[in-house]
N, CA, C, O and CB atoms as a CASP TS submission, in Angstrom:
PFRMAT TS
TARGET T0000
AUTHOR 0000-0000-0000
METHOD Language model
MODEL 1
PARENT N/A
ATOM      1  N   UNK     1     111.842  56.596  38.238  1.00  0.00           N
ATOM      2  CA  UNK     1     112.851  57.589  37.868  1.00  0.00           C
ATOM      3  C   UNK     1     113.951  57.551  38.857  1.00  0.00           C
ATOM      4  O   UNK     1     113.743  57.594  40.069  1.00  0.00           O
ATOM      5  CB  UNK     1     112.266  58.991  37.782  1.00  0.00           C
ATOM      6  N   UNK     2     115.186  57.466  38.295  1.00  0.00           N
ATOM      7  CA  UNK     2     116.242  57.549  39.204  1.00  0.00           C
ATOM      8  C   UNK     2     117.643  57.819  38.504  1.00  0.00           C
ATOM      9  O   UNK     2     117.793  57.662  37.292  1.00  0.00           O
ATOM     10  CB  UNK     2     116.261  56.277  40.001  1.00  0.00           C
ATOM     11  N   UNK     3     118.596  58.210  39.304  1.00  0.00           N
ATOM     12  CA  UNK     3     119.930  58.362  38.808  1.00  0.00           C
ATOM     13  C   UNK     3     120.750  57.353  39.554  1.00  0.00           C
ATOM     14  O   UNK     3     120.133  56.693  40.391  1.00  0.00           O
ATOM     15  CB  UNK     3     120.470  59.812  38.979  1.00  0.00           C
ATOM     16  N   UNK     4     122.079  57.107  39.396  1.00  0.00           N
ATOM     17  CA  UNK     4     122.874  56.227  40.169  1.00  0.00           C
ATOM     18  C   UNK     4     122.760  56.515  41.729  1.00  0.00           C
ATOM     19  O   UNK     4     123.080  55.662  42.556  1.00  0.00           O
ATOM     20  CB  UNK     4     124.315  56.346  39.689  1.00  0.00           C
ATOM     21  N   UNK     5     122.269  57.812  42.085  1.00  0.00           N
ATOM     22  CA  UNK     5     122.519  58.181  43.392  1.00  0.00           C
ATOM     23  C   UNK     5     121.094  58.449  44.188  1.00  0.00           C
ATOM     24  O   UNK     5     120.997  58.300  45.406  1.00  0.00           O
ATOM     25  CB  UNK     5     123.464  59.447  43.358  1.00  0.00           C
ATOM     26  N   UNK     6     120.089  58.832  43.405  1.00  0.00           N
ATOM     27  CA  UNK     6     118.756  59.169  43.925  1.00  0.00           C
ATOM     28  C   UNK     6     117.528  58.511  43.088  1.00  0.00           C
ATOM     29  O   UNK     6     117.563  58.349  41.868  1.00  0.00           O
ATOM     30  CB  UNK     6     118.629  60.739  43.919  1.00  0.00           C
ATOM     31  N   UNK     7     116.544  58.191  43.841  1.00  0.00           N
ATOM     32  CA  UNK     7     115.209  57.709  43.258  1.00  0.00           C
ATOM     33  C   UNK     7     114.122  58.722  43.653  1.00  0.00           C
ATOM     34  O   UNK     7     114.125  59.274  44.753  1.00  0.00           O
ATOM     35  CB  UNK     7     114.804  56.212  43.808  1.00  0.00           C
ATOM     36  N   UNK     8     113.162  58.951  42.677  1.00  0.00           N
ATOM     37  CA  UNK     8     112.040  59.844  42.895  1.00  0.00           C
ATOM     38  C   UNK     8     110.843  59.171  42.896  1.00  0.00           C
ATOM     39  O   UNK     8     110.547  58.352  42.027  1.00  0.00           O
ATOM     40  CB  UNK     8     111.963  60.866  41.957  1.00  0.00           C
ATOM     41  N   UNK     9     110.041  59.511  43.948  1.00  0.00           N
ATOM     42  CA  UNK     9     108.696  59.138  44.096  1.00  0.00           C
ATOM     43  C   UNK     9     107.629  60.217  43.703  1.00  0.00           C
ATOM     44  O   UNK     9     107.175  60.938  44.591  1.00  0.00           O
ATOM     45  CB  UNK     9     108.517  58.742  45.470  1.00  0.00           C
ATOM     46  N   UNK    10     107.202  60.358  42.374  1.00  0.00           N
ATOM     47  CA  UNK    10     106.518  61.484  42.047  1.00  0.00           C
ATOM     48  C   UNK    10     105.266  61.766  42.775  1.00  0.00           C
ATOM     49  O   UNK    10     104.818  62.907  42.882  1.00  0.00           O
ATOM     50  CB  UNK    10     106.274  61.443  40.758  1.00  0.00           C
ATOM     51  N   UNK    11     104.651  60.617  43.324  1.00  0.00           N
ATOM     52  CA  UNK    11     103.348  60.875  43.896  1.00  0.00           C
ATOM     53  C   UNK    11     103.382  61.590  45.297  1.00  0.00           C
ATOM     54  O   UNK    11     102.355  61.956  45.868  1.00  0.00           O
ATOM     55  CB  UNK    11     102.618  59.560  44.013  1.00  0.00           C
ATOM     56  N   UNK    12     104.639  61.756  45.796  1.00  0.00           N
ATOM     57  CA  UNK    12     104.771  62.605  47.015  1.00  0.00           C
ATOM     58  C   UNK    12     104.989  64.011  46.681  1.00  0.00           C
ATOM     59  O   UNK    12     104.948  64.873  47.560  1.00  0.00           O
ATOM     60  CB  UNK    12     105.893  62.146  47.887  1.00  0.00           C
ATOM     61  N   UNK    13     105.215  64.283  45.468  1.00  0.00           N
ATOM     62  CA  UNK    13     105.652  65.700  45.104  1.00  0.00           C
ATOM     63  C   UNK    13     104.456  66.622  45.024  1.00  0.00           C
ATOM     64  O   UNK    13     103.471  66.305  44.357  1.00  0.00           O
ATOM     65  CB  UNK    13     106.418  65.733  43.718  1.00  0.00           C
ATOM     66  N   UNK    14     104.533  67.846  45.746  1.00  0.00           N
ATOM     67  CA  UNK    14     103.551  68.715  45.736  1.00  0.00           C
ATOM     68  C   UNK    14     103.919  69.950  44.810  1.00  0.00           C
ATOM     69  O   UNK    14     103.363  71.038  44.962  1.00  0.00           O
ATOM     70  CB  UNK    14     103.257  69.073  47.124  1.00  0.00           C
ATOM     71  N   UNK    15     104.841  69.733  43.886  1.00  0.00           N
ATOM     72  CA  UNK    15     105.273  70.744  42.971  1.00  0.00           C
ATOM     73  C   UNK    15     105.593  72.112  43.517  1.00  0.00           C
ATOM     74  O   UNK    15     105.236  73.143  42.948  1.00  0.00           O
ATOM     75  CB  UNK    15     104.294  70.887  42.001  1.00  0.00           C
ATOM     76  N   UNK    16     106.308  72.083  44.686  1.00  0.00           N
ATOM     77  CA  UNK    16     106.873  73.386  45.224  1.00  0.00           C
ATOM     78  C   UNK    16     107.994  73.749  44.411  1.00  0.00           C
ATOM     79  O   UNK    16     108.228  74.956  44.349  1.00  0.00           O
ATOM     80  CB  UNK    16     107.319  73.313  46.701  1.00  0.00           C
ATOM     81  N   UNK    17     108.729  72.982  43.782  1.00  0.00           N
ATOM     82  CA  UNK    17     109.961  73.154  42.926  1.00  0.00           C
ATOM     83  C   UNK    17     111.180  73.671  43.541  1.00  0.00           C
ATOM     84  O   UNK    17     112.130  74.122  42.900  1.00  0.00           O
ATOM     85  CB  UNK    17     109.682  74.021  41.859  1.00  0.00           C
ATOM     86  N   UNK    18     111.104  73.576  44.953  1.00  0.00           N
ATOM     87  CA  UNK    18     112.337  74.049  45.847  1.00  0.00           C
ATOM     88  C   UNK    18     113.533  73.064  45.520  1.00  0.00           C
ATOM     89  O   UNK    18     114.663  73.459  45.808  1.00  0.00           O
ATOM     90  CB  UNK    18     111.969  73.993  47.568  1.00  0.00           C
ATOM     91  N   UNK    19     113.387  71.862  44.966  1.00  0.00           N
ATOM     92  CA  UNK    19     114.535  70.996  44.709  1.00  0.00           C
ATOM     93  C   UNK    19     115.161  71.458  43.302  1.00  0.00           C
ATOM     94  O   UNK    19     116.347  71.214  43.082  1.00  0.00           O
ATOM     95  CB  UNK    19     114.069  69.408  44.699  1.00  0.00           C
ATOM     96  N   UNK    20     114.487  72.027  42.489  1.00  0.00           N
ATOM     97  CA  UNK    20     115.151  72.307  41.134  1.00  0.00           C
ATOM     98  C   UNK    20     116.317  73.343  41.233  1.00  0.00           C
ATOM     99  O   UNK    20     117.432  73.086  40.778  1.00  0.00           O
ATOM    100  CB  UNK    20     114.064  72.866  40.102  1.00  0.00           C
ATOM    101  N   UNK    21     116.039  74.428  41.797  1.00  0.00           N
ATOM    102  CA  UNK    21     117.343  75.342  41.989  1.00  0.00           C
ATOM    103  C   UNK    21     118.347  74.817  43.099  1.00  0.00           C
ATOM    104  O   UNK    21     119.482  75.285  43.185  1.00  0.00           O
ATOM    105  CB  UNK    21     116.891  76.877  42.432  1.00  0.00           C
ATOM    106  N   UNK    22     117.921  73.912  43.867  1.00  0.00           N
ATOM    107  CA  UNK    22     118.881  73.457  44.832  1.00  0.00           C
ATOM    108  C   UNK    22     119.992  72.448  44.180  1.00  0.00           C
ATOM    109  O   UNK    22     121.056  72.192  44.742  1.00  0.00           O
ATOM    110  CB  UNK    22     118.086  72.755  46.003  1.00  0.00           C
ATOM    111  N   UNK    23     119.605  71.921  42.940  1.00  0.00           N
ATOM    112  CA  UNK    23     120.473  71.072  42.398  1.00  0.00           C
ATOM    113  C   UNK    23     121.573  71.858  41.655  1.00  0.00           C
ATOM    114  O   UNK    23     121.277  72.716  40.823  1.00  0.00           O
ATOM    115  CB  UNK    23     119.756  70.137  41.551  1.00  0.00           C
ATOM    116  N   UNK    24     122.846  71.551  41.970  1.00  0.00           N
ATOM    117  CA  UNK    24     123.919  72.431  41.278  1.00  0.00           C
ATOM    118  C   UNK    24     124.193  71.868  39.984  1.00  0.00           C
ATOM    119  O   UNK    24     124.852  72.579  39.226  1.00  0.00           O
ATOM    120  CB  UNK    24     125.272  72.536  42.076  1.00  0.00           C
ATOM    121  N   UNK    25     123.799  70.664  39.546  1.00  0.00           N
ATOM    122  CA  UNK    25     124.091  70.236  38.207  1.00  0.00           C
ATOM    123  C   UNK    25     122.878  70.063  37.251  1.00  0.00           C
ATOM    124  O   UNK    25     122.995  69.390  36.227  1.00  0.00           O
ATOM    125  CB  UNK    25     124.807  68.978  38.295  1.00  0.00           C
ATOM    126  N   UNK    26     121.755  70.653  37.577  1.00  0.00           N
ATOM    127  CA  UNK    26     120.585  70.911  36.879  1.00  0.00           C
ATOM    128  C   UNK    26     120.068  69.587  36.357  1.00  0.00           C
ATOM    129  O   UNK    26     119.715  69.415  35.190  1.00  0.00           O
ATOM    130  CB  UNK    26     120.819  71.918  35.784  1.00  0.00           C
ATOM    131  N   UNK    27     120.046  68.571  37.399  1.00  0.00           N
ATOM    132  CA  UNK    27     119.419  67.244  37.065  1.00  0.00           C
ATOM    133  C   UNK    27     118.019  67.201  37.024  1.00  0.00           C
ATOM    134  O   UNK    27     117.481  66.343  36.323  1.00  0.00           O
ATOM    135  CB  UNK    27     119.796  66.257  37.963  1.00  0.00           C
ATOM    136  N   UNK    28     117.295  68.062  37.722  1.00  0.00           N
ATOM    137  CA  UNK    28     115.783  68.107  37.952  1.00  0.00           C
ATOM    138  C   UNK    28     115.166  69.026  37.040  1.00  0.00           C
ATOM    139  O   UNK    28     115.752  70.057  36.713  1.00  0.00           O
ATOM    140  CB  UNK    28     115.405  68.523  39.369  1.00  0.00           C
ATOM    141  N   UNK    29     113.941  68.709  36.572  1.00  0.00           N
ATOM    142  CA  UNK    29     113.119  69.561  35.884  1.00  0.00           C
ATOM    143  C   UNK    29     111.602  69.374  36.326  1.00  0.00           C
ATOM    144  O   UNK    29     111.343  68.762  37.362  1.00  0.00           O
ATOM    145  CB  UNK    29     113.328  69.325  34.412  1.00  0.00           C
ATOM    146  N   UNK    30     110.675  69.877  35.576  1.00  0.00           N
ATOM    147  CA  UNK    30     109.320  69.875  35.900  1.00  0.00           C
ATOM    148  C   UNK    30     108.373  69.113  34.980  1.00  0.00           C
ATOM    149  O   UNK    30     108.603  69.100  33.771  1.00  0.00           O
ATOM    150  CB  UNK    30     108.918  71.191  35.980  1.00  0.00           C
ATOM    151  N   UNK    31     107.415  68.535  35.447  1.00  0.00           N
ATOM    152  CA  UNK    31     106.266  67.943  34.580  1.00  0.00           C
ATOM    153  C   UNK    31     105.116  69.030  35.025  1.00  0.00           C
ATOM    154  O   UNK    31     104.715  69.142  36.183  1.00  0.00           O
ATOM    155  CB  UNK    31     105.840  66.139  34.971  1.00  0.00           C
ATOM    156  N   UNK    32     104.685  69.759  33.988  1.00  0.00           N
ATOM    157  CA  UNK    32     103.674  70.790  34.344  1.00  0.00           C
ATOM    158  C   UNK    32     102.494  70.757  33.537  1.00  0.00           C
ATOM    159  O   UNK    32     102.129  71.758  32.922  1.00  0.00           O
ATOM    160  CB  UNK    32     104.215  72.114  34.255  1.00  0.00           C
ATOM    161  N   UNK    33     101.791  69.528  33.493  1.00  0.00           N
ATOM    162  CA  UNK    33     100.627  69.417  32.729  1.00  0.00           C
ATOM    163  C   UNK    33      99.458  70.007  33.670  1.00  0.00           C
ATOM    164  O   UNK    33      99.625  70.140  34.883  1.00  0.00           O
ATOM    165  CB  UNK    33     100.395  67.876  32.262  1.00  0.00           C
ATOM    166  N   UNK    34      98.357  70.322  33.064  1.00  0.00           N
ATOM    167  CA  UNK    34      97.201  71.009  34.030  1.00  0.00           C
ATOM    168  C   UNK    34      96.896  70.180  35.253  1.00  0.00           C
ATOM    169  O   UNK    34      96.809  70.762  36.334  1.00  0.00           O
ATOM    170  CB  UNK    34      95.752  71.195  33.237  1.00  0.00           C
ATOM    171  N   UNK    35      96.716  68.793  35.177  1.00  0.00           N
ATOM    172  CA  UNK    35      96.401  68.108  36.517  1.00  0.00           C
ATOM    173  C   UNK    35      97.521  67.028  36.687  1.00  0.00           C
ATOM    174  O   UNK    35      97.192  65.927  37.129  1.00  0.00           O
ATOM    175  CB  UNK    35      94.841  67.398  36.540  1.00  0.00           C
ATOM    176  N   UNK    36      98.739  67.262  36.382  1.00  0.00           N
ATOM    177  CA  UNK    36      99.804  66.321  36.591  1.00  0.00           C
ATOM    178  C   UNK    36     101.079  67.100  36.713  1.00  0.00           C
ATOM    179  O   UNK    36     101.774  67.317  35.721  1.00  0.00           O
ATOM    180  CB  UNK    36      99.882  65.287  35.462  1.00  0.00           C
ATOM    181  N   UNK    37     101.408  67.535  37.946  1.00  0.00           N
ATOM    182  CA  UNK    37     102.562  68.318  38.204  1.00  0.00           C
ATOM    183  C   UNK    37     103.420  67.548  39.160  1.00  0.00           C
ATOM    184  O   UNK    37     102.999  67.048  40.203  1.00  0.00           O
ATOM    185  CB  UNK    37     102.201  69.693  38.744  1.00  0.00           C
ATOM    186  N   UNK    38     104.732  67.483  38.701  1.00  0.00           N
ATOM    187  CA  UNK    38     105.714  66.799  39.764  1.00  0.00           C
ATOM    188  C   UNK    38     107.111  67.054  39.242  1.00  0.00           C
ATOM    189  O   UNK    38     107.228  67.463  38.086  1.00  0.00           O
ATOM    190  CB  UNK    38     105.466  65.108  39.946  1.00  0.00           C
ATOM    191  N   UNK    39     108.180  66.849  39.990  1.00  0.00           N
ATOM    192  CA  UNK    39     109.449  66.908  39.640  1.00  0.00           C
ATOM    193  C   UNK    39     109.972  65.669  38.794  1.00  0.00           C
ATOM    194  O   UNK    39     109.471  64.563  38.998  1.00  0.00           O
ATOM    195  CB  UNK    39     110.169  67.092  40.832  1.00  0.00           C
ATOM    196  N   UNK    40     110.920  65.829  37.898  1.00  0.00           N
ATOM    197  CA  UNK    40     111.275  64.720  37.112  1.00  0.00           C
ATOM    198  C   UNK    40     112.771  64.954  36.972  1.00  0.00           C
ATOM    199  O   UNK    40     113.308  66.036  37.213  1.00  0.00           O
ATOM    200  CB  UNK    40     110.471  64.621  35.725  1.00  0.00           C
ATOM    201  N   UNK    41     113.487  63.710  36.510  1.00  0.00           N
ATOM    202  CA  UNK    41     114.766  63.729  36.260  1.00  0.00           C
ATOM    203  C   UNK    41     115.080  64.181  34.790  1.00  0.00           C
ATOM    204  O   UNK    41     114.614  63.524  33.859  1.00  0.00           O
ATOM    205  CB  UNK    41     115.274  62.445  36.578  1.00  0.00           C
ATOM    206  N   UNK    42     115.789  65.189  34.576  1.00  0.00           N
ATOM    207  CA  UNK    42     116.151  65.542  33.130  1.00  0.00           C
ATOM    208  C   UNK    42     117.434  65.137  32.591  1.00  0.00           C
ATOM    209  O   UNK    42     117.609  64.887  31.399  1.00  0.00           O
ATOM    210  CB  UNK    42     116.115  66.927  32.949  1.00  0.00           C
ATOM    211  N   UNK    43     118.402  65.073  33.560  1.00  0.00           N
ATOM    212  CA  UNK    43     119.745  64.641  33.149  1.00  0.00           C
ATOM    213  C   UNK    43     120.417  63.887  34.242  1.00  0.00           C
ATOM    214  O   UNK    43     121.182  64.460  35.019  1.00  0.00           O
ATOM    215  CB  UNK    43     120.600  65.819  32.746  1.00  0.00           C
ATOM    216  N   UNK    44     120.108  62.411  34.333  1.00  0.00           N
ATOM    217  CA  UNK    44     120.501  61.518  35.330  1.00  0.00           C
ATOM    218  C   UNK    44     121.902  61.276  35.306  1.00  0.00           C
ATOM    219  O   UNK    44     122.424  60.838  36.331  1.00  0.00           O
ATOM    220  CB  UNK    44     119.814  60.321  35.236  1.00  0.00           C
ATOM    221  N   UNK    45     122.688  61.523  34.156  1.00  0.00           N
ATOM    222  CA  UNK    45     124.126  61.357  34.273  1.00  0.00           C
ATOM    223  C   UNK    45     124.834  62.458  34.857  1.00  0.00           C
ATOM    224  O   UNK    45     125.983  62.304  35.270  1.00  0.00           O
ATOM    225  CB  UNK    45     124.692  61.109  33.033  1.00  0.00           C
ATOM    226  N   UNK    46     124.255  63.521  34.922  1.00  0.00           N
ATOM    227  CA  UNK    46     124.882  64.681  35.562  1.00  0.00           C
ATOM    228  C   UNK    46     124.809  64.785  37.130  1.00  0.00           C
ATOM    229  O   UNK    46     125.377  65.673  37.766  1.00  0.00           O
ATOM    230  CB  UNK    46     124.257  65.884  34.990  1.00  0.00           C
ATOM    231  N   UNK    47     124.046  63.779  37.688  1.00  0.00           N
ATOM    232  CA  UNK    47     123.876  63.664  39.249  1.00  0.00           C
ATOM    233  C   UNK    47     125.145  63.282  39.829  1.00  0.00           C
ATOM    234  O   UNK    47     125.748  62.276  39.455  1.00  0.00           O
ATOM    235  CB  UNK    47     122.786  62.593  39.699  1.00  0.00           C
ATOM    236  N   UNK    48     125.587  64.098  40.778  1.00  0.00           N
ATOM    237  CA  UNK    48     126.832  63.834  41.597  1.00  0.00           C
ATOM    238  C   UNK    48     126.609  63.301  42.947  1.00  0.00           C
ATOM    239  O   UNK    48     127.585  63.110  43.672  1.00  0.00           O
ATOM    240  CB  UNK    48     127.614  65.060  41.753  1.00  0.00           C
ATOM    241  N   UNK    49     125.347  63.024  43.383  1.00  0.00           N
ATOM    242  CA  UNK    49     124.950  62.462  44.604  1.00  0.00           C
ATOM    243  C   UNK    49     125.265  63.410  45.770  1.00  0.00           C
ATOM    244  O   UNK    49     125.779  62.983  46.805  1.00  0.00           O
ATOM    245  CB  UNK    49     125.611  61.135  44.783  1.00  0.00           C
ATOM    246  N   UNK    50     124.941  64.738  45.584  1.00  0.00           N
ATOM    247  CA  UNK    50     125.308  65.698  46.756  1.00  0.00           C
ATOM    248  C   UNK    50     124.248  65.597  47.778  1.00  0.00           C
ATOM    249  O   UNK    50     124.405  65.913  48.957  1.00  0.00           O
ATOM    250  CB  UNK    50     125.449  67.240  46.297  1.00  0.00           C
ATOM    251  N   UNK    51     123.017  65.078  47.192  1.00  0.00           N
ATOM    252  CA  UNK    51     121.779  65.005  48.281  1.00  0.00           C
ATOM    253  C   UNK    51     121.252  66.354  48.537  1.00  0.00           C
ATOM    254  O   UNK    51     120.559  66.449  49.550  1.00  0.00           O
ATOM    255  CB  UNK    51     122.228  64.383  49.757  1.00  0.00           C
ATOM    256  N   UNK    52     121.441  67.477  47.799  1.00  0.00           N
ATOM    257  CA  UNK    52     120.787  68.740  48.139  1.00  0.00           C
ATOM    258  C   UNK    52     119.297  68.589  47.864  1.00  0.00           C
ATOM    259  O   UNK    52     118.489  69.139  48.613  1.00  0.00           O
ATOM    260  CB  UNK    52     121.394  69.940  47.325  1.00  0.00           C
ATOM    261  N   UNK    53     118.895  67.856  46.805  1.00  0.00           N
ATOM    262  CA  UNK    53     117.452  67.617  46.627  1.00  0.00           C
ATOM    263  C   UNK    53     116.662  66.900  47.800  1.00  0.00           C
ATOM    264  O   UNK    53     115.504  67.195  48.096  1.00  0.00           O
ATOM    265  CB  UNK    53     117.296  66.802  45.398  1.00  0.00           C
ATOM    266  N   UNK    54     117.387  65.960  48.411  1.00  0.00           N
ATOM    267  CA  UNK    54     116.891  65.238  49.488  1.00  0.00           C
ATOM    268  C   UNK    54     116.668  66.197  50.604  1.00  0.00           C
ATOM    269  O   UNK    54     115.576  66.222  51.171  1.00  0.00           O
ATOM    270  CB  UNK    54     117.801  64.126  49.868  1.00  0.00           C
ATOM    271  N   UNK    55     117.698  67.034  50.971  1.00  0.00           N
ATOM    272  CA  UNK    55     117.689  67.898  52.139  1.00  0.00           C
ATOM    273  C   UNK    55     116.630  68.984  51.872  1.00  0.00           C
ATOM    274  O   UNK    55     115.994  69.436  52.825  1.00  0.00           O
ATOM    275  CB  UNK    55     119.130  68.524  52.418  1.00  0.00           C
ATOM    276  N   UNK    56     116.415  69.415  50.644  1.00  0.00           N
ATOM    277  CA  UNK    56     115.530  70.609  50.394  1.00  0.00           C
ATOM    278  C   UNK    56     114.096  70.185  50.399  1.00  0.00           C
ATOM    279  O   UNK    56     113.247  70.920  50.903  1.00  0.00           O
ATOM    280  CB  UNK    56     115.862  71.307  49.033  1.00  0.00           C
ATOM    281  N   UNK    57     113.769  68.974  49.835  1.00  0.00           N
ATOM    282  CA  UNK    57     112.369  68.448  49.681  1.00  0.00           C
ATOM    283  C   UNK    57     111.666  68.325  50.912  1.00  0.00           C
ATOM    284  O   UNK    57     112.067  67.513  51.746  1.00  0.00           O
ATOM    285  CB  UNK    57     112.342  67.149  49.044  1.00  0.00           C
ATOM    286  N   UNK    58     110.463  69.176  51.171  1.00  0.00           N
ATOM    287  CA  UNK    58     109.599  68.952  52.374  1.00  0.00           C
ATOM    288  C   UNK    58     108.724  67.745  52.449  1.00  0.00           C
ATOM    289  O   UNK    58     108.095  67.483  53.474  1.00  0.00           O
ATOM    290  CB  UNK    58     108.744  70.054  52.522  1.00  0.00           C
ATOM    291  N   UNK    59     108.672  66.932  51.266  1.00  0.00           N
ATOM    292  CA  UNK    59     107.704  65.847  51.247  1.00  0.00           C
ATOM    293  C   UNK    59     108.433  64.536  51.120  1.00  0.00           C
ATOM    294  O   UNK    59     107.736  63.525  51.029  1.00  0.00           O
ATOM    295  CB  UNK    59     106.694  66.019  50.104  1.00  0.00           C
ATOM    296  N   UNK    60     109.676  64.422  51.104  1.00  0.00           N
ATOM    297  CA  UNK    60     110.484  62.994  50.986  1.00  0.00           C
ATOM    298  C   UNK    60     110.275  62.417  49.598  1.00  0.00           C
ATOM    299  O   UNK    60     110.146  61.201  49.455  1.00  0.00           O
ATOM    300  CB  UNK    60     109.940  61.826  52.115  1.00  0.00           C
ATOM    301  N   UNK    61     110.240  63.222  48.612  1.00  0.00           N
ATOM    302  CA  UNK    61     110.101  62.817  47.229  1.00  0.00           C
ATOM    303  C   UNK    61     111.424  61.820  46.765  1.00  0.00           C
ATOM    304  O   UNK    61     111.352  60.852  46.007  1.00  0.00           O
ATOM    305  CB  UNK    61     110.002  64.230  46.301  1.00  0.00           C
ATOM    306  N   UNK    62     112.433  62.256  47.328  1.00  0.00           N
ATOM    307  CA  UNK    62     113.882  61.726  46.967  1.00  0.00           C
ATOM    308  C   UNK    62     114.264  60.682  47.927  1.00  0.00           C
ATOM    309  O   UNK    62     114.010  60.812  49.124  1.00  0.00           O
ATOM    310  CB  UNK    62     115.015  62.881  47.009  1.00  0.00           C
ATOM    311  N   UNK    63     114.879  59.622  47.437  1.00  0.00           N
ATOM    312  CA  UNK    63     115.517  58.586  48.267  1.00  0.00           C
ATOM    313  C   UNK    63     116.847  58.382  47.838  1.00  0.00           C
ATOM    314  O   UNK    63     117.103  58.220  46.645  1.00  0.00           O
ATOM    315  CB  UNK    63     114.802  57.305  48.243  1.00  0.00           C
ATOM    316  N   UNK    64     117.805  58.377  48.810  1.00  0.00           N
ATOM    317  CA  UNK    64     119.296  58.162  48.528  1.00  0.00           C
ATOM    318  C   UNK    64     119.441  56.610  48.082  1.00  0.00           C
ATOM    319  O   UNK    64     118.921  55.715  48.750  1.00  0.00           O
ATOM    320  CB  UNK    64     120.264  58.517  49.939  1.00  0.00           C
ATOM    321  N   UNK    65     120.162  56.366  46.943  1.00  0.00           N
ATOM    322  CA  UNK    65     120.542  55.149  46.599  1.00  0.00           C
ATOM    323  C   UNK    65     121.933  54.657  46.945  1.00  0.00           C
ATOM    324  O   UNK    65     122.335  53.530  46.656  1.00  0.00           O
ATOM    325  CB  UNK    65     120.349  55.078  45.339  1.00  0.00           C
ATOM    326  N   UNK    66     122.637  55.574  47.580  1.00  0.00           N
ATOM    327  CA  UNK    66     123.977  55.273  48.196  1.00  0.00           C
ATOM    328  C   UNK    66     123.957  54.288  49.288  1.00  0.00           C
ATOM    329  O   UNK    66     123.165  54.375  50.227  1.00  0.00           O
ATOM    330  CB  UNK    66     124.588  56.496  48.727  1.00  0.00           C
ATOM    331  N   UNK    67     124.852  53.328  49.162  1.00  0.00           N
ATOM    332  CA  UNK    67     124.919  52.219  50.113  1.00  0.00           C
ATOM    333  C   UNK    67     125.965  52.491  51.130  1.00  0.00           C
ATOM    334  O   UNK    67     126.181  51.676  52.026  1.00  0.00           O
ATOM    335  CB  UNK    67     125.199  50.903  49.416  1.00  0.00           C
TER
END
């Protein structure tokens, strides 16, 4: 899962959901199945590369793709 600016490793996600309200463009959402919970990208085109998700995440779920 990725946008032009970030990639997500859902295996690191602990479903704290702190990244979702941190995103000013509503790029992120939840996968909330009973035994399968993690963040997901719901609108990749809206991502502006602000990296607020990266700074907010306590588990390193997000990787910057900016070079």
